LOKOL-657403 format. One record per atom (N, C-alpha, C, CB): x, y, z. Coordinates in steps of 0.1 Angstrom, whole numbers, plus 2048, in hexadecimal, padded with zeros to 3 digits. Each point is the difference from the previous one (the first is absolute). Glycine has a CB too. Layout:
BEGIN
XYZ
...
This chain:
BEGIN
C20C6AECC
7FC7F87FA
7FD7F0803
8088127F6
7ED7E6810
7FE7F8808
8057F37F3
7EB80F814
81B7E77F9
80A7F67F9
7F57F77FD
81980280B
7EA7F07EF
7FA7F7803
7F97F680B
80B8087F2
7FF7FA819
8037FE80E
7F7804804
812801801
7E780A800
7F780A803
7F4800801
80D8087F9
7F17F67F8
7F27FA7FE
7F480080A
80D7F27F4
7E9816809
7F67FB80A
7FC7F27F7
7F681A80D
7FD7DE7FB
7FA7F67FC
7F98027F3
8007F9816
7FB8157EB
7F48057EF
80B8027F5
7E981380B
8217F67F9
80B7FE7F7
8077F37FC
80381480A
7FF7E27FD
8047F3800
7F37FB7F3
80D7FD81E
7EA8037E7
7F77FB7F6
7FB8037F3
7FE7FB812
8048167F2
7FD8077EC
80E7FC7FB
7F181B802
81C7E1802
8097FA7FA
7FF7EE7F9
80A814811
7EF7E47F6
8007F3800
7F18017F3
80C7F7820
7F08127DF
7EF8017F9
8068017F2
7EE80E813
8197FB7EE
8088067F5
8047F77F7
80781180D
7FE7E27FA
8087F77F6
7F47FA7FB
8177FB80B
7E78017E7
7F17F87FA
8057F2800
7F48127EF
80F7E681E
8017F57FE
7F57F5801
81280A806
7E97F77F0
7F67F87FA
8047F37FF
7F88107F6
8007E4810
8077F5801
7FD7F87EC
7FC7FF824
8107FA7DF
8067FC7F5
8078097F4
7F07F1808
815819804
80B8087FC
80A805806
7F38047F5
816803809
80A801809
80080780A
8097FB7F2
7FD80381D
80280780A
80E804806
7ED7F6803
81A80C7EF
80E801808
80480C805
8087F07F3
7F181A802
803810809
7F9802812
7FE80C7E2
7F67EB81F
7FB804808
80A7F680F
7E58097ED
81E7EE809
80E7FA80C
809806806
8027F17F6
8048177FF
8098067FE
80480980D
7FA7FE7E8
7F480C818
7FF809804
8017FD811
7F48087E9
8027EE817
8007F980D
80D7FD806
7EC7F77F8
81B803805
80D7FA801
80680C807
8027EE7EB
80181A80D
808810806
7FA80380D
80480C7E8
7F07F0818
7F9809809
8037F880C
7ED80D7F1
8167E680E
8037F680C
80A800802
7F37F47FE
81A80C7F7
812802804
7FF80D80B
80E7F87E4
7E7810819
80780B805
7F6802811
80880D7E2
7F47ED81E
7FA7F980F
8107F4805
7DD7FE7F7
8257FC800
80D7FA809
7F67EE7FE
80C81C818
7EE7E67E0
7FD7F17FC
80C7F47F7
7E680E7FF
8187E8807
8047FA7F4
7F77F87F9
813800808
7EF7FE7EA
7F98017F3
8047F47FB
8008187FC
7F77DD801
8017F67F5
7F68017F7
80A7F280E
7FD8117E5
7F48027F6
8017ED7F8
8038247FA
7F17DE802
8017EE7F8
7F58017F7
8077EF816
80180E7DC
7FB8087F3
7F57F57FE
81780E7F3
7DE7F3807
7F67F87F8
8057FC7F4
7EE80B80A
8087E87F2
8027FA7F2
80280A7F4
7F07ED809
80B81D7F6
7FE80D7F8
80880A7FE
7EE7FC806
81580B7F2
81080D805
7F6809805
8168007EA
7F180B81D
7FB808808
7F67FF80C
8078087ED
7F87ED817
7F77F980B
8057FF80A
7F77F77F5
809810817
8087FC80E
7F57FF80A
81780C7FB
7ED7EC80E
7FF7FF812
808802806
7F67F5800
80580F80A
80F80B809
7FC7F8810
8008227F2
80B7D9812
800800811
80480A805
8047ED802
7FA81B80B
80A80E807
7FD7F780B
7FE81D7F6
80F7E5815
7FD7FC80C
80880C80B
7FB7E47F7
800821810
80780780B
8037FC80B
7F880E7F9
8107F4810
8037FA80B
8087F6805
7F08087FD
80D7EE80B
80A7F2802
8007F57F6
7FC803817
80C7F67E9
8007F77F5
7F97F480C
8178097EB
7DD7F881B
7FD7F2804
7F37FB7FD
80F804811
7E77F17F2
7F77F87F9
7F2805804
8117EC800
7ED81F809
7F8800807
7F980F7FB
80C7EE813
7F48177E1
7FE80A7F6
7F4802801
8107FC7F2
7E8810808
7F77FF7FA
7FC8057F2
7FF7FE815
7F77FC7E2
8028047EF
7F68097FE
8087E97F6
7F681D804
7F780C7FC
8058007EE
7FF81281C
7F27EC7DC
8017F87F9
7F38077F2
80B7EA816
7FC81D7DC
7F78057FA
8047FA7F2
7FC815811
7FC7EF7E6
8047FE7F2
80080B7F8
7F87ED801
8108147FB
80480F7F5
7F58037F8
8197FB7FC
7E07F97FC
7F88047F1
7F4802805
80B7F17EE
7E9816805
7F7801807
7F97FC7ED
80381681F
7F07EB7E5
7FB7FE7F5
7FB8097F1
7FE7F3813
7FF8077E6
7FD80D7F5
7F880B7FD
8067F37FB
7FC817802
7F780A800
7F78047F5
80F80480D
7F37F77E5
7FD8017F7
7F07FA7FD
8198017FD
7E08097FF
7ED8007FD
7FC80580D
7FA7EA7F0
80981A81C
7FF80780A
7FD80B803
80A7F5801
7EB810804
7FA80F7FC
80980380B
7E48017F6
826806811
809808808
7FE8097FF
80D7F8801
7F5813805
7FB810800
80E806802
7E57FE80C
8287F97F9
808804802
80B7FA7FD
7F480880B
81C7F97F4
8057FC7F9
8067F980B
80080F7EB
7FE7E180E
8027F3806
80C801809
7F57F37ED
81780E80A
80E804809
80680D800
8067EB7FC
7EC81680D
80A812804
7F280180C
80E8137E1
7FB7EB82B
7F880180E
7FC80E805
80C7ED806
7E38137F5
7F580B803
7FC80280A
7FA7FC7F1
80980F816
7F57FF80E
7F2807802
8157FF808
7E07FC7FE
7F78067FA
7F57FD80E
8087FE7E1
7F680A827
7F7801809
8037F180B
7ED8127ED
8217F0818
8057FA808
8017F17FA
7F7812813
8077EC7DF
8067F37F9
80C8047F3
7E57F3807
8218017FA
80A8017F6
7FF7F07F7
810814811
7EE7F67E6
7FA7F67F1
8108007F9
7E180A7FA
81F7EA803
8097F77F5
8047F6800
80580E7FB
7FB7E97FA
8007F57FF
8097F7808
7F88077EC
8057F081B
8067F880D
7FC80A80F
8187F47EF
7E381080F
80580C811
7FA7F3807
7FA8247FE
7F87D5803
7FB7FA809
8037EF7F9
7ED81880A
81B7E17EC
8047F77FC
80F8017FB
7E87FB7FC
823805808
7FF801813
80F8087FE
7F17E2810
81282C7EB
8048047FF
80380C80E
7FA7F37E8
7FB80E819
7FA805810
80B7F980C
7E37FF7F8
81E7F4808
8077F780C
80C8017FC
7EF7EF806
8168137EA
80F8007FE
80780F806
7FC7EF7EA
7F981A818
80980E801
800800810
7F78107EA
7FF7E7822
802800806
80C7F5804
7EB80E800
8177EA7FE
80C7FA7FF
8098037FF
7F87F67FD
80A8137F8
810808801
7FF809810
8028077DF
7F07FF821
80080A80E
8077F780E
7E780F7F6
8147E0808
8057FB80A
80F7FF7FF
7EC7F5803
8178057F0
8107FF7FE
80C80B808
7F67F77E7
803814815
80980A808
7FD80280D
80480B7ED
7EF7F2816
7FE80480D
8097F5808
7E680B7FC
8147E4802
8127FC804
80D803803
7F87F97F7
80A80E7FD
80F8007FB
80180F80C
8047F57DD
7F580F829
80080C808
8067FB813
7E780A7EB
8117E9813
8037F680C
80F7FD804
7EA7F57F9
81B80D80F
80C7F7807
7FC7F0805
809818808
7EC7E87FB
7FE7F480E
7F77F37F7
7FC81481A
8057ED7DA
8007F77F8
8017EF805
8088167F3
7F17E3813
8027F3800
8057F67F9
7F4807808
7FC7FC7F0
7FF7F77F5
7FB8097EF
7F77EC818
80D80D7DE
7FF80A7F6
7F08067FB
8187F37FA
7E98147FF
7F28057F5
8047FB7F3
7FA81780C
8007E17F2
8037FD7EE
7F68077F7
8097E7805
7FB8197EF
7F48067F7
8057F77F2
7FB81D80C
7F97DC7F0
7F97F97F6
7F980A7F3
7FC7EE814
80B80F7E0
7F98057F5
7FE7FF7F3
80380980C
7F17F37EF
8017F27F9
7FF8097F4
7F67E880F
8078167E1
7F97FE7F3
7F27F57FA
81A807800
7DE7FE7FD
7F37F87F7
7FD7FA80B
8067FB7E6
7F580C827
7FA7F5805
7EE8057FE
8177F9812
7E780C7E2
7F28027FC
7FE7F77F2
7FF81B80C
8097DE7F2
7FF7F87FA
8027F0803
8048147F6
7F97E9815
8017F4807
80D7FD80B
7F27FA7EB
812812817
80B80080B
80D7F87F5
7ED7FB81D
8128057DA
80B7FB7FE
80E8057FF
7EF7F77FA
81481280A
81080E801
8067FA809
7F78197FF
7FF7E480F
8087FF80D
8097F27FF
7ED80E80E
80E7E67EC
8057F3800
8128047FE
7E77F27F4
818814803
8117FF801
807805812
80080A7E0
7FC801823
80180980C
8037F380C
7ED8187F8
8027DF807
8007FB80F
80B7ED7F8
7DC810811
8257F07E5
8097F3800
812805801
7EA7F17EE
81881E811
80D803802
80180480F
8038067E7
7F57FB826
7FF800809
7FF7F1808
7FA8187F8
8017E3801
7FE7F1805
80F7FA801
7E87FD7F5
81D803800
80B7F57FF
80A809805
7FA7F07EA
80481D81C
80B80880B
7FA7FE812
8058177EA
7F27DC817
7F67FF80B
7FE80B808
8067EB800
7F681E7F7
7F9810807
7F37FC80C
8038107E3
8017F5827
7F47FE80C
7FB80D80A
80B7E7801
7E78197FE
7FE80B808
7F57FC809
8088127EF
7F07F781B
7F67FB808
7F48047F9
80D7FF816
7F18077DE
7F98037F9
7FF8097F7
7FB7F780D
7FA80D7E6
7FE8077FA
7F38047FD
8137F97FC
7EF8157FF
7F48077FF
7F98067EF
80B80781A
7ED7F27E6
7FE8077F0
7F5808802
8077ED7F1
7FC81C807
7F980D805
7FA8067F1
813806819
7E27F27E4
7F68017F8
7F580A809
8067E77F3
7F381D800
7F8809807
7F57FB80B
80480C7EB
7F87F7822
7F77F8807
7FD807809
8077EE7FB
7F881E803
7FC80B80C
8057FF80D
7ED8037F4
81D7F980A
80C7FB80F
7F97F4809
80A81C805
7EF7D97F7
7F97FA805
8097F37FE
7E980E7FD
81A7EA80D
8097F87FC
7F77F27F9
81280C814
7F67F27E3
7FB7F27F7
80A7F1801
7F68147EE
8037E5817
8077ED802
7FE7F97F7
7FC7FD815
7F88087E3
7FF7F47F9
7F98057EE
7FB7EE81D
80780B7D6
7FB8027F5
8027F47F8
802817804
7F57E77EF
8017F67FB
80D8017F5
7E67FC806
81B7F57F4
80A8017FA
7FE7FE7F0
80A7F8815
7F78097DE
8028017F4
8097F67FB
7FA816801
7FA7E67F1
8087FB7F5
7F88097F3
8087E380D
80081E7E7
7F88047F5
8087F47F7
7FA81F803
7FD7DF7F4
8027F67F9
7FF8007EE
7F87F8818
8058027E0
7F98017F1
7FD7EF7FF
8108197F4
7E47E6806
7FE7F97FB
8038027EE
7F37FC818
8117F87DF
8048017F5
7F87FB7F7
812802809
7E57FF7F4
7F37F37F4
8048037F5
7E87FE80A
81E7F47EE
8047FB7F2
7F47FA7FA
8197FB805
7E380E7EC
7FB7F77FC
8007FF7EF
7F5802818
8067FC7E2
8008017EF
7FC8087F7
7FF7F1805
8068197F6
7FF80B7F3
7FA7FA7F7
81580B801
7DD7FB7FC
7FA7FB7F4
7F880E7F8
7FE7E580C
7FF8187E8
7F380A7FC
7F2801809
8087FA7E8
7F781381B
7F5802807
7F17FB7F2
810817814
7F37E37E4
7F17FD7F9
7FF7EF7FF
7FF81A7EE
80E7E481E
7FA7F4801
8047FA811
8027FB7E1
7FC80B827
80880180D
8027F2805
7F6815806
8007E07F6
8077F2808
8087FB7FA
7F17FB80A
81980A7E8
80B7F97FF
80E809807
7F37F47EB
80981781E
80880480B
7FD7F880F
8018177F2
8067F0818
7FE7FF80C
80380A804
8017EF800
7F681B806
7FE80A805
803808810
7F47F77EE
81980C814
80880380C
7F9809809
8127FC7F4
7E680B803
7F880B80A
7F57F5806
80181B7F0
7F87E180B
7F47FA807
8097F2808
7E880A7EB
8217F4814
80B7F9807
80180A80E
80E7F57E8
7F581781A
806802807
7F3807807
8197FF7F6
7D7805804
7FB803808
7F67F0807
80481C7F3
8007DC80F
7FE7F2806
80B80380C
7F87ED7E9
813814814
80880280E
7FE80E808
8137F27F4
7E8817805
7FB80880C
7F57FE807
80980E7F7
7F07EA801
7F07FB80B
8097F580C
7E67FE7E8
8267FC80F
7FF7F680E
80980A80A
8017E27F3
80582580B
80680D80A
7F6804808
81080A7F0
7E07FC80A
7F6803809
7FC7F2809
7F78137EF
8097E580C
7FA7F5803
8097FD810
7FA7F77E2
81180581F
80B800807
7FC80B80E
8107FA7E7
7F0816811
7FE808809
7F17FD80A
8118107F0
7E47EC808
7F9802808
8027F280E
7F180F7EA
8117E980F
8067F180B
80580880A
8097EC7EF
7FE81680C
81080D80D
7F7808808
81680A7EE
7DF7FC80D
7F980A807
7F57F880B
8038127E8
7F77E4811
7F87F9809
8057F4809
7F18097EF
8167EF80B
8057F6807
812802805
7EA7F07F1
81A81D80D
80C7FE804
80680780E
8017FC7E7
81180181B
80280780D
7FA80F801
8177F1801
7E381680B
7FF80B804
807808809
7F27F87FA
812811807
80980B80B
7F780C801
81A7FB7F8
7E280580F
7ED80C803
80E80F800
7E47EC81C
8288117EA
80780C7FF
8048097F4
8057F5811
7F88057E9
8058087F1
7F18017F7
81E7F47FD
7E381C7FB
7F08037FE
8007F37FA
7F881C7FD
80E7DE7F6
7F77F37F5
8097F380B
7FD80D7DC
7F87F282A
8087F680D
8027F07F7
7F080D81C
8137F17D7
8007F67F8
80A8057F6
7E97F7805
8197FB7F2
8148037F2
7F47FE7F8
8227F2805
7DE81E7F5
8007FF7F3
8037FE7F3
7FC80680C
8007F97ED
8057FD7EE
7F580A7F9
8097E1800
8008277F4
7F88067F5
8068007F8
7F480B809
8067F77E9
8078017F3
80080E7FF
7FA7EB7F5
812820807
8038067FC
80180A7F6
8027F480B
8058057E4
8018017F9
8037F67F8
800810808
7FB7F07EA
7FA7F57F6
80480A7F6
7E97F180C
8208057E9
8058097F4
8007EF7F4
81581C811
7E47E87E7
8037F47F1
7FA8037F2
7FF7EB810
8068107EB
7F98027F3
8088097F3
7EB7FE810
8148047E6
8088047F7
7F58067F8
8147EF802
7E680A7F5
7F28097F8
7F67FE804
8067FF7EE
7ED80180D
7F3800803
7F97F37F8
80181B803
8077E47F2
8037F57F6
8057F7802
80080C7F5
80A7F3816
8097F3803
7F97F7805
81180B805
7EE7E9800
7FF7F7810
809801805
7F57F17FC
80E815812
80A805808
8097F4804
7F0812808
81E7EF7F8
8047F0806
80A80380D
7FF7F37E5
80181A820
807803807
7F680B80B
8157FA7ED
7EB803820
7FA809809
808800811
7E87FB7F0
817810814
806800813
7FA805807
8118017FF
7EC7FC80A
7F780380B
80E804808
7E87EF7FF
81481A809
80980580D
7F880280D
80F80E7EF
7F77E9818
7F680580C
8087F9810
7E47FE7ED
81580781C
80680480E
7FB7F880D
8008177F6
8037E480F
7F97FB80C
80A80C80C
7F87DF7F7
7FF820814
80180980C
8027F6809
7F28147FA
8187E580F
8007F780A
80380280B
8037F67F2
7F1807818
803801813
8107FC802
7E67F6809
82080E800
80C7FC802
7FF7EF805
80781B807
8087E47F0
7FF7EF802
7F97F67FA
804806810
7F58017E8
7FA7F57F5
8098007F2
7E6806809
8197F27F5
80A7F77F1
7F78017F4
80C7EA80E
7FA81C7E7
7F88037F5
8027F47F8
803818800
8077DD803
8017F97F3
7F47F5803
81D8057F9
7D97F8815
7F37F97F9
7FA8047F6
7FB7FA811
7FE8147F1
7F78067F7
8098047F6
7EF808810
81B7F37EA
8098047F4
7FF7F27F8
81081380D
7EE7E17FA
7FD7F57FB
7F17FE7FE
8167F8809
7E180B7FD
7F58027FE
7FD8057F0
80080481A
8088057E5
7FB8057F5
8087FC7F6
7F781080B
8137EA7F8
8057F37F5
7F87F87F9
8107FD80E
7ED7FE7FF
7F47F0800
7F480A7F2
7FF7F2827
8028167DD
7F08047F8
8068047F5
7EE809811
81B7FD7EB
8078057F1
8007EF7F9
81681A809
7F37DA7FB
8017F67FB
7F27FD7FA
8137FC80F
7E3804801
7F17FD7F7
7FA8027F5
7FE80180F
8088107ED
7F88067F6
8038007F6
7FB80A80B
8157F27F7
8087F87F1
7FA7F67FB
813803806
7E87F4803
7F87F87FB
7F68027F2
8037FC817
7F68117EF
7F78007F8
7FE80A7F4
7F97F6813
8158117EB
8058097F6
8087F87F9
7FF81580C
8017EA7E4
80B7FA7FA
80D8067FE
7EF7F67F7
81B80680A
80D808800
803806808
7FF8017EF
7FB801820
803809805
80B7FF810
7E98077F1
819802814
80D80180A
80180B80B
80D7F77ED
7F180681E
7FB809807
8117FD80C
7DC8007FA
82980B808
811806809
7F980980D
8158077E7
7EF7F6820
80180980C
80A808806
7F47F1803
8118167FB
80C805806
7FB80A80C
80E7FE7E8
7FA7FC81F
80A81280F
8028087FE
80C7FC80B
7F18137F2
80880A802
805806808
7F87FF7F4
800803817
80A80780E
7F67F680A
8098217FA
7FE7E1812
7FA80080D
80880580C
7F37ED7F8
802814810
80A80380D
7F67FC80A
80F8157F8
7F87E7817
7F67FB80C
7F9807806
80B7F3802
7E980D802
80080880D
8057FD80F
7EF8057F3
80A807815
80A800807
7F97FF80D
80F80C7F1
7EF7ED81B
7FB7FD80D
8087FC80A
7F07FA7F5
813817812
80880480C
7FA7FC80C
8088137F6
7FC7E2812
7F57FD80E
7FB80A805
80C7F0808
7EC812803
7F880D806
80C7FC80A
7E18057FB
8257F380C
80A7FD80C
80F8047FC
7F17EC808
8138147ED
80C8037F9
801810807
7FD7EE7E7
810812821
80680D80A
80080E7F8
8107F080D
7F98097E1
7FC80F7F9
7F78087FE
80A7F97FB
7E97FD802
7F6805800
7FE80A806
7FC7EF7FB
804809815
7FC805809
804810802
7FF7E7808
8108187F8
80680A801
7FE80D7F6
80D7EF80A
7F080F7EA
7FB80C7F4
7F0801804
8127FB7E9
7E77FE81F
7F3802805
80180C808
7FA7E7800
81281680A
7FD80780E
8048127FC
8087E7813
7FC8197DE
80880E7FF
7F28067F4
8247F8804
7D67F97F7
7F38097F9
7F280480C
8077F07E6
7F8802821
7F980780A
7F17F87FD
80F81A800
7F67D97F7
7F57F97F9
8037F380D
7FE8097DF
7F07F4824
7FF7F4808
7FD7F57FB
7FB80C80E
8067F67E4
8017ED7F8
8018077F0
7EA7EB814
81B80C7E4
8068037F6
7F77FB7F4
81880080D
7E58057E7
7F97FF7F9
8057F77F4
7F781380B
8037EA7EA
8047FB7F3
7FD80B7F5
7FB7E9808
80C8117EE
80180C7F3
7F87F77F7
81A80E802
7E07F47F3
7FD7FC7F1
80B8007F4
7EB80B807
81C7FE7FB
80D8017F3
80F7FD80B
7F28197EA
8157DC80C
80A800804
80F8077FF
7F17F07FF
81680B806
80C806802
80D7F8803
7F0811807
81D7F67F8
80A7F87FD
8037F6815
80D8187E2
7EE7E9821
8007FD810
8017F07FF
7EF81680A
8077E37EE
8027EE800
80C8007FD
7EC7F67F8
81C8147FE
80C7FB7FA
80D80180B
7F68087E8
808804820
805801808
8037F380E
7F68187F2
8007E2811
8007F580A
8027F47F9
7F080B80E
8107F77E6
8017F17F6
8118037FE
7E47FD7F0
82380880E
80B8037FB
80D80380F
7EE80B7E6
8097FB823
80B80380B
7FA7F980B
8078187F8
7E77E580D
8007FC808
80180680E
8067F47EE
7F681E80C
7FC80780D
7F3801801
81280C800
7E77FF80F
7F3802800
7FC8067F6
801800812
7F78057E6
7FE8067F9
7F080B802
8137EC7F4
7EC82580E
7F1803801
80080C7F8
7F97F6817
7FD8107E3
7FC8077F8
7FB80C805
7FD7EE7F6
80A81E805
7FC80C809
80480C7FC
8017F4810
7F78177E6
80480D7FF
7F780A7FC
8147F67FC
7F0818804
7F48097F9
7FC7FE7F6
80580E808
7F17FA7F8
7F67FE7F4
7F77F97FF
80D8057F8
7ED7FA801
7F37F47F8
8017FE7F6
7F1805808
80C7EA7F6
8007FA7F4
7F98057FA
8057F0805
7EC8157FC
7F58067FA
8028067F7
7F880180F
81680E7F7
8028067F1
80C7FB7F6
7F681580B
8117DF7F8
8097FC7FC
7FA7FC7EE
80B7F981D
8018087DA
7F87FD7F1
7F88057FA
8027F4804
7FA81B7FE
7F78067F9
80680F7FE
7EC7F0809
80F8177F0
7FF80E7FE
801807810
7F17FD7E7
81A80E813
7FC80A80F
8067F8810
7E58097F0
8217EB810
8057F780A
807810807
8057E07F3
7F5818822
809810803
8047F580F
7EE8207F3
8167EA815
8047FB80B
7FD80B808
8107F07F8
7EA816815
7FC80A808
80B80280A
7E87FC7FD
81E812804
80E804802
7F97FB812
80D81A7E8
7EE7E581E
7FF7FE80E
8017ED7FC
7F081C80D
80D7DA7EC
8037F67FF
80F7FE7FE
7EA7FF7F9
81C807800
80B8017FB
809802811
7F880A7E2
8057FE825
80980980D
8027F1802
7F781C80C
7F97DD7FC
7FE7F6806
8067F17FC
7EE810805
8147EF7F0
80D7F87FB
80C803806
7F77FF7ED
80C80D811
80F802807
8007FD80D
8068127F2
7F27EE815
8007FF80D
7FF7F4805
7F8813800
8017E47F5
7FA7EF801
8127FF802
7E37F67EB
82680D807
80F7FB800
80A80380A
7FB8017EC
80180A815
80D802811
7F97FE80C
80D8147F8
7EA7E6805
7FC7F680F
8077F67FB
7E980480B
8157F27EC
8067F6800
8108017FF
7EB7F87F9
81B813805
80D7FE804
80780380E
8008047EA
7F580381C
800803810
8027F0804
7ED81A803
80A7DB7F8
8077F6806
8097F57FB
7EF80680A
81D7FF7ED
80B7FF800
809805806
7F97FC7F5
806813813
80880380C
8037F680C
7F88157F9
């Protein structure tokens, strides 16, 4: 019988996919399985609990305890599958036409499987001069919220490394930058009344619609006159309202309406100025609505990533992939948080395509998974 330690990368991926670690749910069973695998490799493991029961981050280290190791990082959670027209069981790895189907195969349990192979490969080497670190987080898919407890713990212990590779799916092209994100909620308070005489109330939905229009005006201004970075597919800062809810019944003037919106910001841009602009507009609108009040609450935020082109670690990883220049991506990662907490250089590079993520019949190709293994093994060889 094949032991856990001897599993192929495809077998490891099958085990990982079988854990339904949907964001906002527990990942304890996956973490326990991964930790057992890594301890069999001789790794030193630090399990860091999250704020909710059953959710954990994990850091594993193989090799000498020196400050110049390399971190490979992945999140363990996946997005939900409800309402999607899957043709296979999303939590059973299914092979078809050289594709491996299952939730998380590209985003990003494929890279996590490669990380475990890298750990085993590192454990077999007797000449490691620097450690290989594996960082595994939870609840990345809801705004990179889970990794904070791990990074706080590492920062408190003055953790050091020469660089970190976030293995999000980039078709194994090196990425040096992405935008940051802020998610927020505008809470509009009005005054309830009978709809037979709406003037006796203050309509919170109408107030919210004016705030949506304020978001649009600010977006137009940023697009036409704001900062630009042509290395991004969308070269300017963006705002968009993605969720609105309010009202109780058609014959009641609504006294409450919420608008959820987000900003995607170029690296280094502070969202505080834009939040203040919206607050000022809210204050102005409240003078025109009786008994009106507007609050803006930040729900989640994470920073962008901007690793400079002349960073030695970036050049080191590009030498492995053969990229002549790094690229930028439109989606966010935990990379900016690793940089913010630990002040280490970060790149994003992993097998698979983000175009397949979050969809029915998500897959990674067999050759992509094999290339991912070769990539991480070459990183390990940098530690010899």
